[in-house]
C-alpha atoms as an extended CHARMM CRD file, in Angstrom:
* protein
*
       201  EXT
         1         1  MET       CA             38.4000000000      -34.9250000000      262.1920000000  PROA      1               0.0000000000
         2         2  ALA       CA             39.8660000000      -37.0910000000      259.4000000000  PROA      2               0.0000000000
         3         3  THR       CA             38.2040000000      -40.4060000000      258.7280000000  PROA      3               0.0000000000
         4         4  PRO       CA             40.5980000000      -43.3550000000      259.2640000000  PROA      4               0.0000000000
         5         5  GLN       CA             41.3040000000      -45.3880000000      256.1310000000  PROA      5               0.0000000000
         6         6  ASN       CA             40.4540000000      -49.0570000000      255.9410000000  PROA      6               0.0000000000
         7         7  PRO       CA             43.7460000000      -50.9730000000      255.4350000000  PROA      7               0.0000000000
         8         8  THR       CA             41.9200000000      -53.6780000000      253.4760000000  PROA      8               0.0000000000
         9         9  ASN       CA             40.6250000000      -51.1030000000      250.9920000000  PROA      9               0.0000000000
        10        10  PRO       CA             43.6470000000      -48.9630000000      250.0180000000  PROA      10              0.0000000000
        11        11  THR       CA             42.9830000000      -45.6590000000      248.2930000000  PROA      11              0.0000000000
        12        12  GLY       CA             44.9270000000      -42.7750000000      246.7930000000  PROA      12              0.0000000000
        13        13  ALA       CA             48.7100000000      -42.9540000000      246.7580000000  PROA      13              0.0000000000
        14        14  VAL       CA             48.8100000000      -46.3300000000      248.5520000000  PROA      14              0.0000000000
        15        15  ARG       CA             46.4410000000      -47.8760000000      245.9990000000  PROA      15              0.0000000000
        16        16  SER       CA             48.5000000000      -46.4670000000      243.1220000000  PROA      16              0.0000000000
        17        17  LEU       CA             51.7360000000      -47.7810000000      244.6360000000  PROA      17              0.0000000000
        18        18  MET       CA             50.2810000000      -51.2690000000      245.1590000000  PROA      18              0.0000000000
        19        19  THR       CA             48.9940000000      -51.2790000000      241.5840000000  PROA      19              0.0000000000
        20        20  GLU       CA             52.4160000000      -50.3620000000      240.2000000000  PROA      20              0.0000000000
        21        21  LEU       CA             54.1120000000      -53.0220000000      242.3440000000  PROA      21              0.0000000000
        22        22  GLY       CA             51.5670000000      -55.5730000000      241.1560000000  PROA      22              0.0000000000
        23        23  LYS       CA             52.2660000000      -54.6990000000      237.5210000000  PROA      23              0.0000000000
        24        24  GLY       CA             56.0160000000      -54.9170000000      238.0840000000  PROA      24              0.0000000000
        25        25  ALA       CA             55.7630000000      -58.3120000000      239.7610000000  PROA      25              0.0000000000
        26        26  PHE       CA             53.4870000000      -59.5560000000      236.9770000000  PROA      26              0.0000000000
        27        27  TRP       CA             55.9200000000      -58.6200000000      234.2250000000  PROA      27              0.0000000000
        28        28  ALA       CA             58.9390000000      -59.9360000000      236.1560000000  PROA      28              0.0000000000
        29        29  VAL       CA             57.3470000000      -63.3530000000      236.6950000000  PROA      29              0.0000000000
        30        30  LEU       CA             55.8890000000      -63.4540000000      233.1660000000  PROA      30              0.0000000000
        31        31  ILE       CA             59.2110000000      -62.6400000000      231.4640000000  PROA      31              0.0000000000
        32        32  ARG       CA             61.0230000000      -65.1520000000      233.6510000000  PROA      32              0.0000000000
        33        33  GLY       CA             58.5110000000      -67.8180000000      232.6630000000  PROA      33              0.0000000000
        34        34  ILE       CA             58.7720000000      -67.0040000000      228.9470000000  PROA      34              0.0000000000
        35        35  LEU       CA             62.5870000000      -67.1300000000      229.0700000000  PROA      35              0.0000000000
        36        36  ALA       CA             62.4620000000      -70.4800000000      230.8760000000  PROA      36              0.0000000000
        37        37  VAL       CA             60.1330000000      -71.9190000000      228.2140000000  PROA      37              0.0000000000
        38        38  LEU       CA             62.3530000000      -70.6100000000      225.3890000000  PROA      38              0.0000000000
        39        39  PHE       CA             65.4620000000      -72.0440000000      227.0520000000  PROA      39              0.0000000000
        40        40  GLY       CA             63.7610000000      -75.4130000000      227.4540000000  PROA      40              0.0000000000
        41        41  ILE       CA             62.6730000000      -75.4470000000      223.7970000000  PROA      41              0.0000000000
        42        42  LEU       CA             66.1980000000      -74.5790000000      222.6310000000  PROA      42              0.0000000000
        43        43  LEU       CA             67.7170000000      -77.2480000000      224.8640000000  PROA      43              0.0000000000
        44        44  PHE       CA             65.1950000000      -79.8180000000      223.6380000000  PROA      44              0.0000000000
        45        45  SER       CA             65.6640000000      -79.0070000000      219.9440000000  PROA      45              0.0000000000
        46        46  ALA       CA             69.4390000000      -78.3860000000      219.9040000000  PROA      46              0.0000000000
        47        47  PRO       CA             71.1150000000      -79.9230000000      222.9790000000  PROA      47              0.0000000000
        48        48  ALA       CA             74.5790000000      -80.0180000000      221.3780000000  PROA      48              0.0000000000
        49        49  ALA       CA             74.4860000000      -76.3250000000      220.4680000000  PROA      49              0.0000000000
        50        50  MET       CA             73.2680000000      -75.4310000000      223.9560000000  PROA      50              0.0000000000
        51        51  ALA       CA             76.0450000000      -77.5570000000      225.4740000000  PROA      51              0.0000000000
        52        52  VAL       CA             78.6220000000      -75.6820000000      223.3900000000  PROA      52              0.0000000000
        53        53  ALA       CA             77.1160000000      -72.3260000000      224.4010000000  PROA      53              0.0000000000
        54        54  LEU       CA             77.1800000000      -73.3760000000      228.0640000000  PROA      54              0.0000000000
        55        55  GLY       CA             80.8230000000      -74.4250000000      227.7900000000  PROA      55              0.0000000000
        56        56  ILE       CA             81.7990000000      -71.1270000000      226.1580000000  PROA      56              0.0000000000
        57        57  TRP       CA             79.9230000000      -69.1610000000      228.8400000000  PROA      57              0.0000000000
        58        58  VAL       CA             81.6180000000      -71.0890000000      231.6670000000  PROA      58              0.0000000000
        59        59  GLY       CA             85.0220000000      -70.6910000000      230.0170000000  PROA      59              0.0000000000
        60        60  ALA       CA             84.5350000000      -66.9320000000      229.6000000000  PROA      60              0.0000000000
        61        61  TRP       CA             83.4180000000      -66.6400000000      233.2220000000  PROA      61              0.0000000000
        62        62  PHE       CA             86.5570000000      -68.5040000000      234.3800000000  PROA      62              0.0000000000
        63        63  ILE       CA             88.7920000000      -66.2050000000      232.3340000000  PROA      63              0.0000000000
        64        64  VAL       CA             87.1820000000      -62.9920000000      233.6070000000  PROA      64              0.0000000000
        65        65  ASP       CA             87.2020000000      -64.2140000000      237.2040000000  PROA      65              0.0000000000
        66        66  GLY       CA             90.8330000000      -65.2940000000      236.8570000000  PROA      66              0.0000000000
        67        67  ILE       CA             91.8690000000      -61.8980000000      235.4700000000  PROA      67              0.0000000000
        68        68  PHE       CA             90.2240000000      -60.1220000000      238.4070000000  PROA      68              0.0000000000
        69        69  GLU       CA             91.9520000000      -62.5000000000      240.8320000000  PROA      69              0.0000000000
        70        70  ILE       CA             95.3330000000      -61.8650000000      239.1800000000  PROA      70              0.0000000000
        71        71  ALA       CA             94.7730000000      -58.0980000000      239.3840000000  PROA      71              0.0000000000
        72        72  HSD       CA             93.8460000000      -58.4160000000      243.0550000000  PROA      72              0.0000000000
        73        73  ALA       CA             96.9780000000      -60.5000000000      243.7190000000  PROA      73              0.0000000000
        74        74  LEU       CA             99.2200000000      -57.8950000000      242.0480000000  PROA      74              0.0000000000
        75        75  GLN       CA             97.5470000000      -55.1770000000      244.1000000000  PROA      75              0.0000000000
        76        76  ALA       CA             98.1430000000      -57.2140000000      247.2700000000  PROA      76              0.0000000000
        77        77  ARG       CA            101.8050000000      -57.6000000000      246.2990000000  PROA      77              0.0000000000
        78        78  LYS       CA            102.2240000000      -53.8200000000      246.1380000000  PROA      78              0.0000000000
        79        79  GLN       CA            100.8050000000      -53.6100000000      249.6690000000  PROA      79              0.0000000000
        80        80  ASN       CA            103.1730000000      -56.3430000000      250.9350000000  PROA      80              0.0000000000
        81        81  LEU       CA            100.2640000000      -58.7340000000      251.5620000000  PROA      81              0.0000000000
        82        82  SER       CA            100.0350000000      -62.4580000000      250.8170000000  PROA      82              0.0000000000
        83        83  TRP       CA             99.5580000000      -62.8220000000      247.0480000000  PROA      83              0.0000000000
        84        84  GLY       CA            101.3220000000      -65.9440000000      245.7230000000  PROA      84              0.0000000000
        85        85  TRP       CA             98.5090000000      -68.4760000000      246.0500000000  PROA      85              0.0000000000
        86        86  GLU       CA             95.9500000000      -65.9860000000      244.8030000000  PROA      86              0.0000000000
        87        87  LEU       CA             98.0640000000      -65.2660000000      241.7310000000  PROA      87              0.0000000000
        88        88  ALA       CA             98.4760000000      -68.9970000000      241.0620000000  PROA      88              0.0000000000
        89        89  GLY       CA             94.7190000000      -69.5000000000      241.4390000000  PROA      89              0.0000000000
        90        90  GLY       CA             93.9740000000      -66.6560000000      239.0160000000  PROA      90              0.0000000000
        91        91  ILE       CA             96.3980000000      -68.0510000000      236.4210000000  PROA      91              0.0000000000
        92        92  ALA       CA             94.8580000000      -71.5210000000      236.8170000000  PROA      92              0.0000000000
        93        93  TYR       CA             91.3760000000      -70.0430000000      236.3010000000  PROA      93              0.0000000000
        94        94  VAL       CA             92.4690000000      -68.2580000000      233.1170000000  PROA      94              0.0000000000
        95        95  ILE       CA             94.1620000000      -71.3710000000      231.7120000000  PROA      95              0.0000000000
        96        96  GLY       CA             91.1630000000      -73.5150000000      232.6120000000  PROA      96              0.0000000000
        97        97  GLY       CA             88.8030000000      -71.0200000000      230.9950000000  PROA      97              0.0000000000
        98        98  ILE       CA             90.8370000000      -70.9720000000      227.7780000000  PROA      98              0.0000000000
        99        99  VAL       CA             90.8630000000      -74.7830000000      227.6390000000  PROA      99              0.0000000000
       100       100  ILE       CA             87.0970000000      -74.9360000000      228.2220000000  PROA      100             0.0000000000
       101       101  MET       CA             86.4460000000      -72.3690000000      225.4740000000  PROA      101             0.0000000000
       102       102  ILE       CA             88.6200000000      -74.3650000000      223.0490000000  PROA      102             0.0000000000
       103       103  VAL       CA             86.7210000000      -77.6160000000      223.7220000000  PROA      103             0.0000000000
       104       104  PRO       CA             83.3420000000      -76.5030000000      225.1730000000  PROA      104             0.0000000000
       105       105  LEU       CA             81.4640000000      -79.6330000000      224.0580000000  PROA      105             0.0000000000
       106       106  THR       CA             84.0010000000      -81.9030000000      225.7490000000  PROA      106             0.0000000000
       107       107  PHE       CA             83.6390000000      -79.8950000000      228.9470000000  PROA      107             0.0000000000
       108       108  ALA       CA             79.8400000000      -80.1550000000      228.7790000000  PROA      108             0.0000000000
       109       109  VAL       CA             79.9970000000      -83.9190000000      228.1690000000  PROA      109             0.0000000000
       110       110  MET       CA             82.4120000000      -84.4500000000      231.0610000000  PROA      110             0.0000000000
       111       111  GLY       CA             80.3260000000      -82.2500000000      233.3470000000  PROA      111             0.0000000000
       112       112  GLY       CA             77.1260000000      -84.0470000000      232.3950000000  PROA      112             0.0000000000
       113       113  THR       CA             78.7840000000      -87.4380000000      232.9320000000  PROA      113             0.0000000000
       114       114  VAL       CA             79.9020000000      -86.4150000000      236.4120000000  PROA      114             0.0000000000
       115       115  ILE       CA             76.3540000000      -85.2590000000      237.2460000000  PROA      115             0.0000000000
       116       116  LEU       CA             74.8730000000      -88.5620000000      236.0530000000  PROA      116             0.0000000000
       117       117  LEU       CA             77.4260000000      -90.5700000000      238.0330000000  PROA      117             0.0000000000
       118       118  MET       CA             76.6760000000      -88.5270000000      241.1560000000  PROA      118             0.0000000000
       119       119  MET       CA             72.9390000000      -89.0930000000      240.6750000000  PROA      119             0.0000000000
       120       120  ALA       CA             73.4510000000      -92.8390000000      240.2100000000  PROA      120             0.0000000000
       121       121  SER       CA             75.7460000000      -93.0210000000      243.2550000000  PROA      121             0.0000000000
       122       122  GLY       CA             73.2050000000      -91.1650000000      245.3890000000  PROA      122             0.0000000000
       123       123  MET       CA             70.3960000000      -93.4950000000      244.3030000000  PROA      123             0.0000000000
       124       124  LEU       CA             72.5540000000      -96.5610000000      244.9550000000  PROA      124             0.0000000000
       125       125  ILE       CA             73.5650000000      -95.4240000000      248.4500000000  PROA      125             0.0000000000
       126       126  ARG       CA             69.9830000000      -94.4830000000      249.3290000000  PROA      126             0.0000000000
       127       127  GLY       CA             68.7180000000      -97.8260000000      248.0710000000  PROA      127             0.0000000000
       128       128  ILE       CA             71.2990000000      -99.8150000000      250.0060000000  PROA      128             0.0000000000
       129       129  LEU       CA             70.5860000000      -97.8900000000      253.2170000000  PROA      129             0.0000000000
       130       130  SER       CA             66.8240000000      -98.3580000000      252.7540000000  PROA      130             0.0000000000
       131       131  VAL       CA             67.1730000000     -102.0940000000      252.2510000000  PROA      131             0.0000000000
       132       132  ALA       CA             69.6590000000     -102.5070000000      255.1050000000  PROA      132             0.0000000000
       133       133  SER       CA             67.7450000000     -100.3460000000      257.6000000000  PROA      133             0.0000000000
       134       134  LYS       CA             65.5000000000     -102.1870000000      260.0560000000  PROA      134             0.0000000000
       135       135  SER       CA             63.1910000000      -99.1860000000      260.3650000000  PROA      135             0.0000000000
       136       136  PHE       CA             62.1340000000      -99.4110000000      256.7050000000  PROA      136             0.0000000000
       137       137  LYS       CA             59.5330000000     -102.0260000000      255.8390000000  PROA      137             0.0000000000
       138       138  GLY       CA             57.0920000000     -102.8590000000      253.0620000000  PROA      138             0.0000000000
       139       139  TRP       CA             56.9900000000     -100.2230000000      250.3400000000  PROA      139             0.0000000000
       140       140  SER       CA             60.0880000000      -98.5190000000      251.7350000000  PROA      140             0.0000000000
       141       141  LYS       CA             62.0850000000     -101.6960000000      251.1480000000  PROA      141             0.0000000000
       142       142  ALA       CA             60.5960000000     -102.0260000000      247.6530000000  PROA      142             0.0000000000
       143       143  LEU       CA             61.5290000000      -98.4160000000      246.8130000000  PROA      143             0.0000000000
       144       144  GLY       CA             65.0410000000      -99.1000000000      248.0710000000  PROA      144             0.0000000000
       145       145  VAL       CA             65.3100000000     -102.0760000000      245.7210000000  PROA      145             0.0000000000
       146       146  LEU       CA             64.0390000000      -99.9100000000      242.8320000000  PROA      146             0.0000000000
       147       147  ASP       CA             66.6660000000      -97.2730000000      243.6650000000  PROA      147             0.0000000000
       148       148  ILE       CA             69.3810000000      -99.9150000000      243.4570000000  PROA      148             0.0000000000
       149       149  ILE       CA             68.0460000000     -101.2800000000      240.1540000000  PROA      149             0.0000000000
       150       150  PHE       CA             67.7650000000      -97.8330000000      238.5330000000  PROA      150             0.0000000000
       151       151  ALA       CA             71.2200000000      -96.8590000000      239.8310000000  PROA      151             0.0000000000
       152       152  VAL       CA             72.7640000000      -99.9650000000      238.2830000000  PROA      152             0.0000000000
       153       153  ILE       CA             70.9550000000      -99.2480000000      234.9990000000  PROA      153             0.0000000000
       154       154  MET       CA             72.2450000000      -95.6570000000      235.0410000000  PROA      154             0.0000000000
       155       155  PHE       CA             75.8200000000      -96.8430000000      235.6280000000  PROA      155             0.0000000000
       156       156  ILE       CA             75.5380000000      -99.3230000000      232.7410000000  PROA      156             0.0000000000
       157       157  VAL       CA             74.0750000000      -96.7100000000      230.3550000000  PROA      157             0.0000000000
       158       158  VAL       CA             76.6200000000      -94.0220000000      231.3040000000  PROA      158             0.0000000000
       159       159  PHE       CA             79.6030000000      -96.3160000000      230.7930000000  PROA      159             0.0000000000
       160       160  SER       CA             78.2620000000      -98.1440000000      227.7230000000  PROA      160             0.0000000000
       161       161  ASN       CA             76.6060000000      -95.2300000000      225.8860000000  PROA      161             0.0000000000
       162       162  PRO       CA             77.3660000000      -91.8930000000      227.5600000000  PROA      162             0.0000000000
       163       163  GLY       CA             76.0210000000      -89.9190000000      224.5890000000  PROA      163             0.0000000000
       164       164  ALA       CA             72.5360000000      -91.4040000000      224.9670000000  PROA      164             0.0000000000
       165       165  ALA       CA             72.6260000000      -90.8540000000      228.7320000000  PROA      165             0.0000000000
       166       166  LEU       CA             73.5950000000      -87.2070000000      228.3400000000  PROA      166             0.0000000000
       167       167  LEU       CA             70.9250000000      -86.6750000000      225.6760000000  PROA      167             0.0000000000
       168       168  ALA       CA             68.3340000000      -88.1440000000      228.0430000000  PROA      168             0.0000000000
       169       169  LEU       CA             69.5710000000      -85.8320000000      230.8060000000  PROA      169             0.0000000000
       170       170  ALA       CA             69.3040000000      -82.8280000000      228.4660000000  PROA      170             0.0000000000
       171       171  TRP       CA             65.7290000000      -83.7930000000      227.5610000000  PROA      171             0.0000000000
       172       172  ILE       CA             64.7920000000      -84.1900000000      231.2220000000  PROA      172             0.0000000000
       173       173  VAL       CA             66.2060000000      -80.7550000000      232.0410000000  PROA      173             0.0000000000
       174       174  ALA       CA             64.4510000000      -79.2750000000      228.9790000000  PROA      174             0.0000000000
       175       175  ILE       CA             61.0690000000      -80.7390000000      229.9310000000  PROA      175             0.0000000000
       176       176  TYR       CA             61.4620000000      -79.5860000000      233.5320000000  PROA      176             0.0000000000
       177       177  THR       CA             62.4320000000      -76.0820000000      232.3960000000  PROA      177             0.0000000000
       178       178  ILE       CA             59.4420000000      -75.8280000000      230.0490000000  PROA      178             0.0000000000
       179       179  VAL       CA             57.0270000000      -77.0210000000      232.7430000000  PROA      179             0.0000000000
       180       180  PHE       CA             58.5980000000      -74.6210000000      235.2440000000  PROA      180             0.0000000000
       181       181  GLY       CA             58.2960000000      -71.7220000000      232.8020000000  PROA      181             0.0000000000
       182       182  LEU       CA             54.6550000000      -72.4910000000      232.0030000000  PROA      182             0.0000000000
       183       183  SER       CA             53.9260000000      -72.6490000000      235.7370000000  PROA      183             0.0000000000
       184       184  LEU       CA             55.4410000000      -69.1880000000      236.1980000000  PROA      184             0.0000000000
       185       185  ILE       CA             53.3670000000      -67.7850000000      233.3200000000  PROA      185             0.0000000000
       186       186  ILE       CA             50.1680000000      -69.2290000000      234.7830000000  PROA      186             0.0000000000
       187       187  MET       CA             51.0890000000      -67.9380000000      238.2530000000  PROA      187             0.0000000000
       188       188  ALA       CA             51.6890000000      -64.4480000000      236.8510000000  PROA      188             0.0000000000
       189       189  PHE       CA             48.2290000000      -64.2500000000      235.2260000000  PROA      189             0.0000000000
       190       190  VAL       CA             46.4900000000      -65.8020000000      238.2530000000  PROA      190             0.0000000000
       191       191  ALA       CA             48.1850000000      -63.3320000000      240.6160000000  PROA      191             0.0000000000
       192       192  ARG       CA             47.2830000000      -60.4300000000      238.3070000000  PROA      192             0.0000000000
       193       193  SER       CA             43.6570000000      -61.5560000000      238.1840000000  PROA      193             0.0000000000
       194       194  GLN       CA             43.4790000000      -61.8470000000      241.9760000000  PROA      194             0.0000000000
       195       195  THR       CA             45.0290000000      -58.3870000000      242.3640000000  PROA      195             0.0000000000
       196       196  LYS       CA             42.4060000000      -56.8590000000      240.0450000000  PROA      196             0.0000000000
       197       197  LYS       CA             39.6080000000      -58.5840000000      241.9670000000  PROA      197             0.0000000000
       198       198  ALA       CA             41.0070000000      -57.3160000000      245.2830000000  PROA      198             0.0000000000
       199       199  PHE       CA             41.0840000000      -53.7220000000      244.0300000000  PROA      199             0.0000000000
       200       200  ASN       CA             37.7070000000      -53.8500000000      242.2560000000  PROA      200             0.0000000000
       201       201  GLY       CA             36.0040000000      -55.7510000000      245.0500000000  PROA      201             0.0000000000
């Protein structure tokens, strides 16, 4: 009679499969972490160039998506289906993509400004609600006041010196991306080490 295998101590084909999956996961996480670190370094060292590249990428994506939408609208027209609004949307996407690719830095600056204004608005609303709420007391009220102060400062900086505000935003994103990438690299090696210990133990 065959001896039942211990599920906590895989052998043979199962062990080989788990090893291969472990290696694949290790490399996937490691490469993702390295790419994140490289992206963060590039964004930190050359934010303007990265902003231009981002604008060109978004513009190209709009154009390609618009072309596919136009093709789908023309196909729907042949089948006597509704196609007018879809065609108009595809044309608008293509035109918008061309404009973005012509002035990618302007698009990136406008997009970044909108993000900063949304962040400041969110902080301001949260601060006002925290201060006005009767359920928040002590430190919660103090944090609400800080939210309002930082929101006002963000509004002043964005409207008085948007370039400096956007550069600060780019640096924040770069630092976060680098830290995130390093965390992934560390996680990959830790997981690989634990997998080896589990198999050798």
